[in-house]
C-alpha positions, 0 to 999 in steps of 0.5 A: 499500500501507498503512503502519504509521502509516496515518490509517485502520486495515485493518478501517476500510478493509475495513469501509467497502469491504465496505459499499459493496458490499453496500449498492450505495451509490456509493463517492462518496456514502459517501466525502462521508458519512465526510469521507474523500477520494473517491479514497481510498474508490475505492482502497480498494474497488478493493484489497478488490475484488482482494484477495477475488477480486471482479469489477472495477466495470468487469466487474461492470457489463459494461464490460469482459470479466475477462481471460483465464486462458490464452494457450490459451483466447484460441486457441480464442476466435479459432478 
């Protein structure tokens, strides 16, 4: 979580993450362009996805299924 004395504003974090998702650009290349640590930018994108109920990178690429919403769904799937 960010603190009040963060180096980058919440607005900049959100705009950067949104730009990455909208443009299809990698977080790594964007981080290099901005001169920001890659892990930091990746974290911003992850947080943006969670905050806006977007699928994770793995879910989006089909590498991971979205978690079941309830045990009932899982039971029905097993049957």
